Backbone bond lengths (Angstrom), bond angles and torsions (degrees), N, CA, C in turn:
res aa  C-N    CA-C-N  psi(-1)  N-CA   C-N-CA  omega(-1)  CA-C   N-CA-C  phi
1 X - - - 1.443 - - 1.528 108.03 -
2 X 1.292 116.72 145.68 1.457 121.31 178.92 1.519 110.40 -108.35
3 X 1.330 114.35 144.37 1.452 122.81 178.54 1.514 108.54 -130.72
4 X 1.323 116.23 148.97 1.458 121.17 174.91 1.520 108.16 -121.60
5 X 1.334 115.36 130.61 1.460 119.80 177.65 1.517 108.65 -77.01
6 X 1.327 116.21 165.34 1.462 119.39 178.20 1.523 111.14 -68.96
7 X 1.328 117.20 -8.50 1.465 121.86 175.15 1.523 111.96 -95.66
8 X 1.337 117.01 0.99 1.457 121.64 175.41 1.513 116.09 95.27
9 X 1.317 118.40 0.05 1.460 121.72 -179.97 1.517 109.92 -74.75
10 X 1.328 117.09 128.56 1.462 122.53 178.07 1.516 108.66 -96.29
11 X 1.330 116.23 126.49 1.464 121.81 -177.75 1.519 108.46 -128.81
12 X 1.326 115.21 134.64 1.459 120.33 175.82 1.521 108.34 -107.55
13 X 1.321 115.95 130.40 1.464 121.37 -179.16 1.519 109.00 -154.09
14 X 1.323 115.05 146.05 1.463 120.13 179.90 1.521 112.53 -92.13
15 X 1.329 117.07 -29.22 1.467 120.63 -177.61 1.524 109.89 -129.56
16 X 1.309 115.85 165.90 1.471 120.62 176.39 1.520 110.77 -63.35
17 X 1.319 117.83 -39.13 1.462 121.61 179.03 1.523 109.93 -62.15
18 X 1.321 116.57 -44.09 1.461 121.38 178.81 1.532 110.85 -64.06
19 X 1.315 116.43 -40.72 1.466 120.73 179.45 1.525 111.07 -64.48
20 X 1.322 117.31 -42.63 1.460 120.58 178.35 1.527 110.21 -62.52
21 X 1.327 116.39 -43.68 1.464 119.95 178.94 1.526 111.01 -59.99
22 X 1.322 116.86 -43.86 1.475 120.46 -179.63 1.530 111.48 -68.24
23 X 1.320 117.16 -38.26 1.469 119.83 175.74 1.522 110.84 -63.08
24 X 1.326 115.67 -43.13 1.469 120.49 179.86 1.525 110.14 -63.64
25 X 1.312 117.36 -44.13 1.460 120.77 179.79 1.523 112.22 -64.68
26 X 1.322 117.27 -28.15 1.463 121.27 179.21 1.519 112.19 -79.54
27 X 1.309 117.10 -13.35 1.461 122.07 -179.66 1.525 108.54 -94.39
28 X 1.310 116.50 103.62 1.467 119.38 -173.85 1.519 113.20 -59.67
29 X 1.312 118.27 -30.36 1.465 120.17 -177.92 1.529 113.19 -84.75
30 X 1.343 117.15 -9.49 1.468 119.45 -175.95 1.523 113.23 -125.94
31 X 1.319 117.22 14.82 1.459 121.07 -178.11 1.523 113.08 -61.60
32 X 1.325 117.24 -30.47 1.462 120.77 -175.70 1.522 113.73 -87.58
33 X 1.317 117.35 -0.84 1.463 120.82 178.41 1.527 110.23 -80.24
34 X 1.315 116.06 157.67 1.463 119.78 169.06 1.529 107.68 -72.21
35 X 1.315 116.41 165.13 1.470 119.16 178.44 1.525 110.81 -60.27
36 X 1.340 117.60 -40.82 1.467 121.02 -179.78 1.527 110.35 -64.67
37 X 1.332 116.93 -44.47 1.464 120.38 179.17 1.528 110.65 -64.40
38 X 1.335 117.04 -35.75 1.466 120.75 177.03 1.533 110.05 -63.55
39 X 1.338 116.51 -46.84 1.468 119.78 179.47 1.526 110.34 -59.01
40 X 1.320 116.86 -43.15 1.466 120.79 -179.26 1.529 111.67 -65.86
41 X 1.334 117.13 -38.44 1.468 120.52 178.40 1.530 110.62 -65.17
42 X 1.324 116.58 -43.40 1.473 120.38 178.41 1.525 110.00 -64.96
43 X 1.331 116.80 -45.20 1.464 120.93 -179.87 1.529 110.90 -61.38
44 X 1.337 117.38 -39.31 1.468 120.56 177.89 1.524 111.07 -62.67
45 X 1.341 117.09 -44.91 1.472 120.26 178.56 1.519 111.01 -61.89
46 X 1.312 116.33 -41.61 1.464 119.86 -179.02 1.526 110.41 -68.25
47 X 1.333 116.94 -38.33 1.465 120.81 179.09 1.525 110.51 -61.65
48 X 1.334 116.58 -38.72 1.461 120.74 177.47 1.520 110.95 -62.87
49 X 1.324 116.73 -26.19 1.461 121.55 176.95 1.524 113.13 -92.13
50 X 1.343 116.62 6.21 1.452 120.02 176.25 1.514 115.47 91.20
51 X 1.335 117.71 10.95 1.467 121.47 -179.08 1.520 108.66 -116.12
52 X 1.339 116.61 127.85 1.465 120.55 178.81 1.520 109.51 -98.56
53 X 1.336 115.44 124.93 1.462 122.37 174.72 1.520 107.04 -126.69
54 X 1.312 116.87 124.04 1.451 122.17 -178.30 1.527 111.25 -76.71
55 X 1.328 115.93 143.36 1.461 121.78 175.26 1.529 110.51 -109.79
56 X 1.319 116.66 21.31 1.460 121.80 -177.82 1.526 112.00 -58.67
57 X 1.322 117.04 -39.22 1.463 121.84 177.67 1.531 107.99 -152.74
58 X 1.325 117.50 159.24 1.463 119.80 177.45 1.533 112.88 -57.73
59 X 1.332 117.78 -39.89 1.467 120.40 -179.92 1.528 111.48 -63.47
60 X 1.331 116.20 -43.54 1.467 120.17 -179.84 1.524 110.56 -68.30
61 X 1.328 117.10 -38.07 1.461 121.42 177.88 1.528 110.81 -61.50
62 X 1.323 117.19 -48.24 1.470 120.70 179.93 1.526 110.20 -64.59
63 X 1.323 117.55 -40.35 1.468 120.18 176.84 1.525 110.54 -59.50
64 X 1.334 116.99 -38.89 1.459 120.99 177.62 1.515 112.47 -65.70
65 X 1.337 116.95 -41.10 1.464 120.10 177.13 1.527 111.19 -63.78
66 X 1.326 116.19 -39.99 1.470 120.23 177.63 1.530 110.59 -64.27
67 X 1.333 116.74 -45.25 1.460 121.04 -179.10 1.523 111.81 -64.69
68 X 1.336 116.14 -33.12 1.467 120.58 -178.88 1.532 112.59 -82.61
69 X 1.322 116.53 -5.71 1.463 119.84 -179.82 1.516 114.31 81.44
70 X 1.317 116.97 11.88 1.471 120.65 178.50 1.528 111.06 -79.35
71 X 1.322 116.19 -23.91 1.464 123.69 176.91 1.517 108.31 -132.65
72 X 1.320 115.38 149.41 1.467 120.92 173.03 1.510 108.15 -134.76
73 X 1.329 115.37 139.81 1.460 119.34 174.37 1.523 108.14 -74.74
74 X 1.315 115.04 134.01 1.455 120.26 175.57 1.522 107.33 -89.33
75 X 1.302 115.94 128.12 1.453 120.87 178.87 1.515 107.53 -91.95
76 X 1.320 115.92 125.26 1.456 120.07 178.79 1.519 109.23 -65.46
77 X 1.306 115.93 142.27 1.461 119.81 177.48 1.516 109.18 -67.06
78 X 1.328 116.61 134.85 1.460 118.76 178.70 1.528 109.63 -61.58
79 X 1.306 115.59 147.50 1.465 120.13 178.05 1.515 109.35 -60.04
80 X 1.309 115.67 129.77 1.446 118.79 177.14 1.515 109.25 -82.12
81 X 1.291 115.15 156.67 1.451 120.83 178.03 1.514 107.76 -74.52
82 X 1.330 116.89 113.51 1.460 120.76 -173.50 1.513 112.94 -71.34
83 X 1.339 118.50 -15.05 1.464 119.66 179.95 1.517 111.15 -86.80
84 X 1.331 116.41 -11.79 1.451 119.83 -179.07 1.511 113.24 83.71
85 X 1.346 116.81 0.25 1.456 119.64 179.10 1.512 109.42 -85.20
86 X 1.320 115.87 148.97 1.451 120.25 175.53 1.513 109.90 -79.65
87 X 1.312 115.33 140.88 1.456 120.67 176.91 1.530 108.40 -79.99
88 X 1.333 115.94 143.26 1.466 120.65 175.47 1.505 109.64 -71.99
89 X 1.334 116.69 132.79 1.452 119.87 177.85 1.498 111.63 -121.10
């Protein structure tokens, strides 16, 4: 699945844990943190801005980022008809 950050970075990840790891690696100032410490640092910054994101689990953390608009799921473009014919609907 692909996700886009609110800064425009496109990240592909299969699981919430993988997505957190890739987000952490993309953050030059937080690359050396553990995934849990990264989630807590992000949640602290968001809390200072008035948004609560739980770090209870990676799935809940990612759901919070999605709900807050910090991440968006990228929808893959549907396969186009390679023959150029219109499909009957």
